N, C-alpha and C positions, 0 to 999 in steps of 0.2 A: 618335555619340550625344551630343547636347547636353543637359546638365543643369546647373542652377544650383549644385549642391553635390555632395559625394561621397555624400550620403545622401538618401533619399526615403522617405516613408511610403506604405504601400499606400492609405491613405485619400486621399492626394493624387493617386493614379492612377485609382482607380475613378470612373467617370462622366465622365472627360475625353473631349472630342470627338476623333474620329478623322478625319483628312483624307487625301486622296489627294495624294501628292507630285507627281504629274504635272499634275493639274488644279487642285489647291488646294481641290477641292470637299469639303464635309463629307459623309462617307459613313456615319457611325455614332458609337457611343460605347463606351468600355471598360466591360465588365461584370465581368470577372475577369482574373486573371493566372495562367498555368500555369507551373509550375517543375519541373525535373527533380530528383528526390530522391536519385538514386544518386551523390551527391557529399557531401563533408564539409559543405558549405553548399549548399542548393538554388539552382540557377541558373535564372533566368527564361528560359523556352523559347518562350513565345508570349503574345500578348494575346488575350483572348476578347472579341470584339466583337458588339454587337447594333445593329440598325438600328431607329430609331423607326418605329412604325406598321407594322412588318413582323415576322413570326414567324421564328424561326430564330436560331441562334447561329453566329458565324463565327470560325474559327481563323486567327490571323495569326502565322506563325512569326517568331521574334525577328529573324532575319536579313533580314526584310522591313520592319523598323521603322527608318526613317531617323533619326527624332528623337523624343524624348519630354521635354516640359517640363511641370513640375507646374502652372504657372499658365496654360498655353496649350492643350496637347493633344499628340496623337501624329500623326506624318506617316508614312504607309506607302506602299510601292510595290506596284503591282499590285492586283488585286481579290482579296480573301480568299476562301478556300474555306469551304463550309459545314462546321461542326465535325464532323458525323458521319463525314466522310471522313478525319479526322485523329486518330482515337482511337489511343492507344498500346497495342497488345495486351499489352505486357509490364508494364503498370501502373506505369511508372517516372515518371509525371508526376502532379501534384496541382494542384487549383485552390486558390489561396491564400485568396481571400475565402470561398469555400464551406467550405473545410476548417477555417479558423481563427476567423473573426470570430464572437464570442459563444459559442464552444465552450470547453470546459474542458481544462486540462492540469494536471500536477502541478508545483508549485513546491517544489523540494527544500529551498531555503533556509528557507522558511516551513513546510515539512512540511504543505502543504495543497493543495487543488484551487483554482485561480484561473481567472478568465475572461479570454480573449484579447480585447483591445480594438482592437489595431492590429498591424501588422507593420512592421519597420524594414529597409529594403533598402539595400545598399551598391553604389555604382557602381565597377566595375573596368574601365577603358578603355571598351569599348562594351557591357559586360555588366552585368547586375543580379544581385545575390546576396541571398538572405534570410539575415540575420545575427542578428536579435533578434526576440523575441516581446514585444510591449508589453502589459503587464498593468496599467498605471497608469491613474488617473482621467483624466490628461491625454490619453491615447489615446482614451478614450471621448468627451471633449470635442472632440478634433480631428475625429473622424468626424461629429459634429453640426455642425461649422463654428463652434463657440463657443470654441475654445481661445485664440485671440488676445485676444478681448474679455474672457474670464474671467480670463486671466492678468494683463491690465492692471488689472482690478478688484481681484484679490487682492493684486497688488503695491501698489496705491494704498492699500488698506485695512489690509493687514497687513505690508507690506514683505517679501513672500515670493513667490518664483517657483515655479510649479507644476513638479514634477519628473517625468521619465519613470521608469517602473519596467520594466526589461528583464530577460528571461531569454535567455541566449545559446542559439543554435540547437544548439551543441555539447552542451548538456545535455538535448537533446530528440531523440528519434528515433522513426520510425514503428514501430508494431506490425503493423498490417495495412493493406493498400492495395487499392483497386479501380482501375478505369481512370479516365480524366480526368473522367468524369461523377460518379464516386463520391466518397467521403470517406476520411479517414484517421484512425485512432485513434492517440493519442499517449501516450507514456510517457517518464519519465526513464530514462536507461540503467540496465540491471540493476545495474551496479556501484554506481551512486549510490544506488539504492533499497535495496540490501542494507546500505549504510552507515547507514541511518536506524534509529532505535530502533523495535522492533516496535509499540509503542504509537502512534508517529507514523505508521507504515505503516497501521495499523488506522484511524486518523483519515482518512487519504487514501482508503483503500478504502471507507469508509463513505459518502463523498461521490460515489463513482463509480457508474456503472450496473453492472448485473449482468455484462454481457459483458466490460467493461473490467476489472472486479474479478477475473473468472476468468482472464483473460489474464495479469494481473500476478501472481496467486497461482501460476500455473504457471511463471512466470519466476524465482521466488524459490528459493533452496536450501531443502532440507527443513526444517532447523532454524529458519530465519527465517520460513518459511511457517507452521510450527506455532506459533511464538511470536506471530506476527501474528494468526492466526485465533483464538487464545485471548483476544486483546485486543478482538476485535470484539463489539459488542452481540449478545446471544443470538439475536435474530430475524434479524439479518444473517448471523451465523455459520451458522445452520441453513440459510438460503437459499443461501449460498455452497456449503456442503457438499452440499446436494441437487443442485447444478448440476455439481459436479466429478465427473469420471470415477473409477471405482473404483481404477484403477491409481495415479492421481495422489493420490487421497485416502488410500490405504493407506500411501504413503510419508510423508504428512504426519502421519497418526495415530500412526505408529510413533515419532514424535518428540514427541508431546504427553504431558502429565502424565496419569496414569490417572484422577484425579478430574475433570479437564477432559473427558476422553473420555466418562466416564459421564454427566456433565451434558449433553453434546452428544447422546449416543445416546438419552437419554430423550425428545428432541424430534424425532428423525428419523422419517421414514415407515417403515412396516414393510418395504416393498420394499428401501429403501436399507439398512436395518438388516441384513436377511438377506443382502444382497449383500456387505456388509462382513464379517459373521461368516464367510462362505464364503472371503473373501480373506485375512483376518488369521490369524496363527499360532494354533493351537488353545489353547495356554497363555494367550495374550492374551485370547482369546474367553472362556475359562473364568473368568478373573479379572474381566473386565467383567461377565459375567452374574451372578457372585457379588455384585458391588457394586450391580447394578441392582435386586436384590430388596429392598434396604433401604428402609425408609420415608423419605420426604423430610424428615421431622421428627426423624430420629434421627442420631446421630453417624456411623453407618455410611455414610450417604448423602454425608457430607462428606469422608470420609477418603481419603487417598492411600496406596496400598500400596507406594510406592517410597520407601524410607528406608534408612539404614545401620544394620545390626544386627550384633552380634558375640557370640561365646560368652564366658562369664565368665572363661575361662582364656586368652583371646587376649592377646598381648603388644602393646605400643604399636607396635612395628615392624610387626606383622601388620595392625594397624588402619590405620596410615597407608597401607600398600600397598592395602588394600581401599578406603579413601576415594579414593585416586588412581584406582582402577579404576572405581568406581561413581559418581563425582561428577556425571557428565553425566545419569545416570538417576534420581538421587534428588531428592526434593522439597527436602531440605535436608541439608547435610553438617555443619552446626554441632552438631547433637545426635547422639551415638552411643548407640544403645540396646543394653543388655547383656541377653542371654538366658541362662537356666539350662539344664540338660541336658534338661528337659522342654519347652523352647520358651517357658516363662513369662518375663514381664518381670521381671528381677532388679534392674535399676538403669539409670542414665543418666549419661553424661559429656559434656562439651563438647569441641569441637575444640581450644579454647584449652588446656584441661586436658591433653588428649592431647599436644599439641605441647610442653607444658612438662614432660612426664614423661620418664624415662629409657626408652630403647628396649626394654630387657628386662623392664620392669615389666609385670605382668599388670593388665588393666583393672579387675579386681575390687578392686584396691588403691586406685584413684582414683575409682571410680564413686560416685554418690549412690544410696543404697538407698531413702531416703524420697523418693518422687516423687509428683507429681500426675498422675493419668491419668483417663480416662473410659471407660465401657463402650460397647460398640458400639450398644446400644439407648438410650443417654442422649439425652434431648430436646435439640435444638439450642440452645434458649434457655439451658439449664443449661450447655451447652458454652461458650456466649458468656460466661456469668458467670465461668467458670473463667479465661478470658483476661483479663477485666477485673480480677478479684480478684488474680491472681498476676502480671499483666503479662508473660505468656508470648507467644512468637511461634509456638510449636509445642507441641502436646499429643499424647501417645500414646493410642491406642485399643486396648483389650483386650476379650476375650470373658469369659464367666463363669468360665473356667478360668485366667484371667490370661494367656492366650496373646496375644502381640503381633499385632494385626490391621492396624494402619496408623497414620497420623499425620494431624492436622488443623492447617492453618495458620490464623493469625488472619484473613487475608484471606477465606478460605472461610467461617469462622465468622461474620464480620460480614456477608458477603453473604447468608447464610441467614437472619439475624435482621432485616437491613435490606435487603430486596429492592429498595426504592426507589432504592438506590444504582445498581443495574444499570438500573433503569427510567429514571433520569435520564440515564445513559450513552446509552441507546437513543434 
């Protein structure tokens, strides 16, 4: 295999003329390149050739390629077979141009979806390997044939060289494949995706199509999937949930905050809602239904029923053990709500105060009895004023008998009063 350098771009291969090694006669041109994907780096396995003025596509196995030079063309031995006779039934090959050019993949470094402009191939003795995905503007210019001219112009005007932007193949892997005629969906490895912040994952999911979004959601662990879906704009969140199977969805919902579940369930179709009610634990269903009945303009529609509460005679040691046990399930562990014997809200303490107290001290000795709270039917605008006036991050919700019903976060209060924040997101 004769090549001018150790690297070559796919754009330098596509449309190259193909010649017969025996006669030197031009017999067609390169339309695509096939690569075997069951390797750490895909290895080029064949050229896909077309003949001008003739229908049909021809498969040229790589061991039939005598030479390939970017500026000249490819020389092959023998007459290539029609492509239909060479389909790999195991689906272990992919067409590089058809699969990648102008399609989208996830860039983990930028936490966004980017377009593939070109592919970077490396020569290893007589083989070619796909090593980089080119997402830079220079790759787009190279395909148009403008790269050299544009680079000289930019260099002359701004003393700047156009740079390539590569993503290594090792950070990309296939999700699903078909045969050589088909395409391949791409994703970053699950381990890389799980390292991203859920808000960044949500940004990526928003830019993907529904099928790709579902595949990635299924690949995430439960906690990451739940956090990511809560960060999605409501319309995309609902669309995604409607497409997920009940078994997958049940696992995700079990990790979601109860107030987020209620907001989501209000938007679901009746069929989906009833299927979920049948799959979820009865105590969870009862809690959700109780919250669903509250008016959207009342505090009850905003509250989360997952919080840390203790009896007034609990010791600091007992409280710390409870916080450790319930920290994953609670909306916030910073505030510890203290209840009297009748379940009424008697006071509140902060985790800082708890940590600074002696282990045998009862919480009633360090709690604040005078506290700000709202009733379950308080208008959401009045709830928002409480947050603004007192600079709180969490406010307790009680019923007419002063029984603790839930908590409201400042985020949920602001979203209810300023829905345009979510609309801008969407």
